[in-house]
N, C-alpha and C positions, 0 to 999 in steps of 0.2 A: 424284663418282660418287654418294655417299650424301648425303642431306639429314638433318640432325639438329638438334634445337633446342639441344642442350647440348654434345654430346661431340665433334663433328667437329673444332673448333679444337684441343681437347685432344689429339686423336689425330694429326691430320694436320699440326698446326703452322701453321694458317692464321691469318687475322686474329683479334684478340682478341674474346672473346665479348661481346655486348651484350644486355642483358635486353630483353624484349619491351615493357616499359613505356617504356623510353628510346627504342625504335624508334618507338612511337606518338607520343611527344613530338616526335621529329624530323619525323615526317610532318605533325603539326599546325603545326610551325614553318615548314615548307616549303610549306604550303598557300597557294595564291595569295590575296593580299589584295584582295578585291573593292572595298574602299573607294578604291583607287587609280584606279578608273574613274569616280569621282564628279566632276561638274563644278560650277561655281559659279553656274550659271544659276538664274533665279528658280524654275523648276519642279522643280529637283532639290535645291536646298540646303534642309535642314531646320534648324529651330532647335536650338540646342545642348542644351537640356534634353531635348527629344524624342529627339534623336540619342543622348544618353547612356542614356535608357531603353531604346532599341532595342539599343544595344550591350550593355547589361547583360543584357537578355533573351537576346540571341544568345549572349553568353559563358556565361550560365547554362545554356542548352540544350546548348552545346558541351561544357561541363564535365560535365553529366549524361551526355551520350553517351560522353564520354571515360571517365567513371567506370564506366559500364556495360561498355564495351569492356574497360577495364582489369580489372574484376572477373572478366569472362569469361576474359580472357587469363591472369590470375593463377590462376584455377581450372584452366585447361588446363595451365599450367606446374606447378602444385602436383601435379596428377595424374601428369604426366610424371616429375617429380622423385621422387615417392613410388614409382612403378613402377620407375624406374631404381635407386633405393636397394634396393628389394626384390629385384630381379634380381641386383644386385651382392652383396647380403648372402647370398643363397643360395649363390652360387659361392664366396665367400671363407670362409664358415662351414664348408661341406662340405669345402673344400680343407684347412682347418686341422685338422678332425676326422680326415680320412683320413691326413694326414701324421703326426699324433700316433699314430694307430692303427698305422701301419706301423712307426714308430720304437719303440713299446712292444713290438710283436710281434717285431721283429727283435732287440731287446735281450733279450727273454725267451728266445728260441731260443739266443742266444749264451751267456747265463748258464747255461742248463740243458744246453747241449751237445746239444740236441735236433736230430737230423737228419731227423726226421719232418716231412713237409711239411704235416701236418694243420693246424697253427697258421697257417701262412702262407696256405694255401688258404682257411681261414675268414676271414682278414683280407682277402684278395682279394675274397671274396664280399660281405663287409660293405661295403667301400668301393665296389664296383661297384653295389650296390643304392642306396647313398646318392647316387652320381653319377647313376644312372638317374633318380632322383626329380627332381634338379635339371634334367637335360636335358629331361624331360617338362614340367616346370612353366615353364621359360623358353622352350621352343619355339624358333621362328625357326631360326637357323643352328646352334643347339645340337643340334637333331634331326639335321641333316646331319653334324655332328661325330660324334655317336653312331653313325650309320650307317657312317661311315668307320672308326671304331674297331672296330666289330663285324666288319669284314672283315680286320682285321690279325691273323689267326689265327697267323701265323708270328712275331709280335712280342709279342703280349699274352697273358697267361695265359687259359686256357679260362674261368675264372670271370668275367673281364671280357667277353670276346667273346660268350659265350652269354647273359649278362645283357642285353646291348645288342641282341640279335636282334629283340625286339619292335619296336624303332624302325624296322626295315626296312618294316613295314606300318603304322606309326603316324605318319601325317603330318597336319599341321593342315589344316583346311578353312576358308577365309575365307567370310564370309557373302556372299550375292548382293548385298545392299545396299552392302557395302563395295567390292565389285568394280565395281558400277555407278557408284558415286561416284568411284572411282579412274579409270575410263575417261573420265568427264566431265572430271575435273581434268586428265588428261593429253592429251586430244584437243580439249577444248572442245565436244564433242558428246555426246549421250546414246547409249545402246546402240541405241535404236530407229533412230537415224540410219544405222547401219551394218548392222544385222542385222534380218531379217524375223522370225526366231525365235532365241531364246537360252535354252538349257536352264539353269535355275537351279541344278540339282545338277551338280557336276562329274563327268565320267566318269573322272577320275583326279586324284590329288593327290600332291605330293611335298613335300619340306622347304622348297623355295623358291617353288614355283608350283603351280597347278592348271590343269586343262584342261576347257573347256566345249565342248559341241557346239553349233553355231549354223548359221544359213542366211543367206547374204549377201542384203541387200535389193536390190542392183542386178542381180545375176545369178541369184540363187536357188541358188547352189552351196553344198553342205554343206561346212562348214569346222570345223577344230579351233582354238579360241581359247585360247592359253596366256597366263595372267595371273599376275603376280607377287603374292604375298601382300602386301597394302598395308602391313602393320605392319613389313615388313623395312626400309623406308627410315628408320623411326624408331629401330630397335634394332640394325641391323647394325654401325654403328661401335662402339657400346658392347660388343656381344657379341664382336666381334673383339678389342677391347682386353682383355676378360676372358679370352678364350682364350689370348692371348699372355701375360697375367699368370700364368695357371695353369701353363703349361708352363715359364715362366721360374722360377717359384717351386719347381716340382718339381725343376728342374735344380739350384737352389741347395741343396736338402736332399738330393737324390740325384743328384749330378753324373755318376755312371756311366750313368744312364738319361736322356740328353739327347734329349727329344722336341720341342725347339723348332722343328725343321724342319717339323713338322706344322702349327704355327700360321703359320710363314713361308709355307708353300705355300697355306694357306687365305687369307691376306691377299693373295697374288698372284692366286689363282684366282677368289675370290668376286666381286670387281668385274666380272670378265669374264662370269661366269655370270649375274650380275644385269642385264646389259645385253642385252636381247632383240634390239635392233637388230643388235648384233654377232653374236648367235646366228643371225639371219636371213642375214647375210652369209656366215657359216661354212657354213650349209646349202646356199646357192646355189653357193658355191665348190666344195663337195664334189660336189654334183650335176653340175656342169659337168665336174669332173675325171674322174668315173667314167662320163660319158655315152658315151664311145667305147671303154670297156673291156667288151667283150661277155661275157667269161668270168666276170664277177662280176655276179650277179643282184641288184644293189643298187638299192633304191628309197628315195629321200629325198623326203618330202612337199614339194611346192612351197610357196614362201612368197609370200603375197599382199601383205601389208604388215606393218611392224613399227615399234614404238616401244620406248623403253627398258624399259617394263614390260608391254607387250602385243605378242603375236605371233600373227598370223592365218595359218594354214597350211591346205593341202589336207587333207581328212579321209581318212586312210588307216589301216586297221586290220589286225591280224593276231593270231597267237597267240604266246605266249612260246616261246622256244627249248626250254625244258625241259618243254613240254607234249607229252610223248611219245605220249599217246593221240591227240591231234590229228594228229601227224605220221603215225603208223601207220595211222590210220583213213582218211587222205587219200592214202595211197600215196606219202608223201614219205620218201625214203631218208635216215636219220639220218647215214649216212656222207657223203652228198653235201652235207648241210647243214653238217657239220663242215668239209668241204673248202672250201665257199663262204666260210665265216667266215674260214678260214685265208688264203684268197686276198685277201679284202677288207682285213683288218688288216695283212697283210704288204705289200700294196701301199701302205697308208698309212705304214708304217714305212720301207720301202726305196725307194718310188717317188720319182723326181725331182720336187721341189717339191710333194710330196703333203701334203695336210692330215691331221693325226693327231687322230682322235677319242680323247680321253683318259678317257672314262667309259662304256665299253661293257659295263655290267652287264646282267643279264637283263631289267630293266625298260625298257631303252632299245633293245632289239632285238626284232623280231617276225618271224614266218614266216607266209606265206600261200600257198595253192595258186595256181598260175598254169597254166591249161590250155593257154595259148599256147606253153608250153615243153614239149618232149618229155621224158618220163621217162627217166632218173632226175633230170633237172634241172627238174622241174615245180613250181618254187616261187620266191618272191621273198624277199629278206631286206630288211626295213624297218628303217631306222636313224633313231632319234629323238634329241632333246636334243643340240643342237650347240653348247651354251654353252661347253664347255671344250675348246679346241683348242690345239695347238702346232705349230710348224714346226720340224722337226729340221734343224740346220745340215748342209750337204752333207758336210763333213769328218767330222763325228760320225756321220752316217748310214752313210758308207762304212766307217769303222772298226768300227762296230757290226755291219755285214754281215760283215766279215772275222772278227770275234770269233765270230759264230754259225757261220760255215763251219769255223772251228777247232774249235768244240764238236762239230759233227757229225762231223768227222774224228777226234775224240778226240786232237787235237794240243795237248798241254799247253803247250809252249813258245810256240806262237802264241797260245793262249788268254791266257797271262800278258802277252804283248806288247800285244795289243789291249785287254785289260782296263785296262792302264795308259793307253793312248791315249784310251779312252772315258771313264774315270772316275778316273784317277790312282791306280789300285789297286796297292798294294805286293805283294811276294811273300807277305808274312805274311797279308795280307787276301784274297789270291786265292781260296783254297778256299771261304771264306764267300761271296764275291761270285759265284763260279761256281754255287754252290748257289742263291743268291738269284735269278739271272737265269733259271735253268732249272727251279727248283722241285724239284730232284733232289739226292740225296745226292752228295757230292763224289766218292766212289769210283765211283759210277755215271757221273758226268760224264766222268771220265778213262778209262772203259772202254767207254762207248757209251750214248747216251741213247735209243736206239730202242725199248728194252723198256718195257713198261708199269710204272707205279709199283706195287710190291707193298706189302702191308700191313706187311711187315717194314721196307721202306725208309721208309715214312711214320713208323713207330714210332721208327726210328733217328734221323730228323730231329727228332722231338719230344723224344727223350731228349737229343740234343745241345744243343738250345736250353735245356733244363733244367739242363745241366751247365756253365753259364757262357758259352755261346756267344751267348746272347741279348744280353748286355751289349756284346759285340763287334759284333753285328748293328746294334744301335741306333746305336753310334758310326759304323759304316760308312755307314748310310743318312743320317746327318747330314752327311757330308762329300761325297757324290757330287753332281754337278750336278742341279739341279731337273728338267731335262728327262729325265734318266735315271730319276729316281723315277717320272715320269709314264709313261715307256716300260715300266718294270717293272710299274706298276699295270695298264697295258693288257695286258701279257703275262699277269699273274695272272688278270685278269678273263676273257680269252679262253680261257685254260687251264681255268678253272672251267666256262665254258660248254661246252667240248669234253667235259669229264668228265661233265657233266650229261646229255649226249646219249647216253651209254652206247653208243658206237659199237662195231662188230664188228672194225674194222681195227687198233685200237690207235694209238699215236702215230707209226708209221712214215710214213704218208702225209702227216700234218701237217708233220713235219720235212722231208720231201722238198719239199713246197710252199714251206716257209720257205727251204730251200736254193736253190730256183729263183730266188726274188726277191732273196735276198742275193747270189747269184752274178751276177745281172743288174746290181746296183749296182756290184759290183767290175768287171765287164766294161765298163760305161760309163766308169768311172774310167780303166781301161787304154786305152780308145780315145782319151780326152782327152789322155793322156800322150804319144801318138805325135807326134813332131816331124818337120817337113819333109814331103816327098812320101811318099804312101802306098806308092809303088812301091819305095822304098828297101828293100834286103834285110832290114835290122834291123826295119823297121816291119812288113814282110810276116810275118816269123816271130813278132813280138810279137802281131800281130793274130790269126794262126792259133792261137797258144797261148791267148789270151784267149777267142776264139770257141769253141775246142775244149772248154775247161773249162766254159763256160756251156752249150754244147749237150749235153755229157755229162750234166749234171744234168737238163736238160729231157727228154732221151731216157729216163733212168732213171725219172723221174716218169711219163712217158707209158706206158712199158712196164708199170710197176706198176699204173697205173690201168686199162690194158687187161686185166691179169691179174685185178684185182678185178671188172671188168665181166664177164669170162668166168665167174668163179666164181658171180656173181650170176645169170647167165643159166642156168647148169647147175644152180643150186640147191645148190651145195656149201657146206659150213660154212666159216665164216671161218677156222677153225683149220687147214683142209685146205691143203696145199701148202707153198710155201717163201717165205722173205722175201728181197728183193733185197739185193745188196751195198749197204751204207749209206754208205760213205765217199764224200765228194765228190771227193777227190783221186784215188781209184782208178779 
């Protein structure tokens, strides 16, 4: 996957490393010997002295060429080794300083019996600032790591997450010359071969890639060209090794805060995200899957062609989901955008053989007005960045559906049963897991999740994490299957998008939409379980029971949506009226 001059054998355990000078010597040894083609005819045979002079001259020229190439190679290697040592030194030095800072701070608090968090908060801030400096200087995947850490508000102290927020908008930009050189190296052709125009300044940049607008030479079509930062191939293996070393070292000194699952997930996910040919396949597969689902206004830019580090796509633009001014000024209903997002991502989670997009943050989703659709559905949802995808196993998907139906019904015994099926959750771990998947206080989960999150509830969750529950949460996330972590990440991101829309309807409609897709997954399982002829009395009753449960949820959702539409037509406030019975079982 990665190409590295030095570190890939060290990390991946491949063939032993060979220096570049030895490789050059091997190439010269294996170079064809042209003297073997000489004949002994009078016109070709030279005298021995003259032949020796020619051989000496040739060998001298070859030696000079080899020396020049060797010096150039040594210069390149020396620069690479120096930079590698510099990157490594930054990480290890900062890690050691931060570990010592925490140990001294915690020791001081223990000796003084000081329960005031001021000392610890100051330590958090100092270490976060030191770490931010390293992430910014090393760049590459360290920027992506920092972006991910800044979103772990439920896991890391505020001093850490807020310090890393600038990384969300601080992404490296590779030079036009380096991009042009990479395209030539990867394709064997220049930019001008493929593109009539290629804008030198990117229209967007992220931690792993940047996007340029261009026009195809053969068709004149405007396209978006996603190109990987050329330096990633050189540094990704080392950076992954340093990330793994960092979290393993932290685990050694602070075993109660085991975050090695973060580096494990990065090592599993990053090679996929860096293979743009796979991203192109994911995009086309998702586009095909949703093509016949008319109720989801999903638009995925078409892929023209792709290589490992280059992806050429249809140029499709829109506005961020949280651009409320754009939505309101174009007559796009925020509640309908929220419902559309709920349908799209619940289809991905609960749909049979559906591909799951695991990185649906605000920068990867756009909204555009579509006058071909009648209001209030007069918009498209554009989905970008298809590098990180997962397929949920059928059994896990259905157990997860049953878990959510139990949550919606506030049925604690069923919640505990399916939490164990989904992630091996014990009874002791269940309250924390229930809060993790719903983003709600456990007392709310067991009484009904349809109400909006209040300020008091958010404060209660924050206080609970500060009272020792954080350690349990870290251990819990370290033991659940990786696919569950990605599903939880998708849930968190879509929940955040929904809150950013500031909808009028609250979470009731979103949960009813979720219940519809979850109940469909269970309904499909029940149909598959029917044995023998459909006309057998037992099968008929089983089918009617399954169909009735599924249709009851669909009817509830439809009635509620008609109710919302009526209120909108009459111009009534969202708080006017009643809320439907929320239980799926009732």
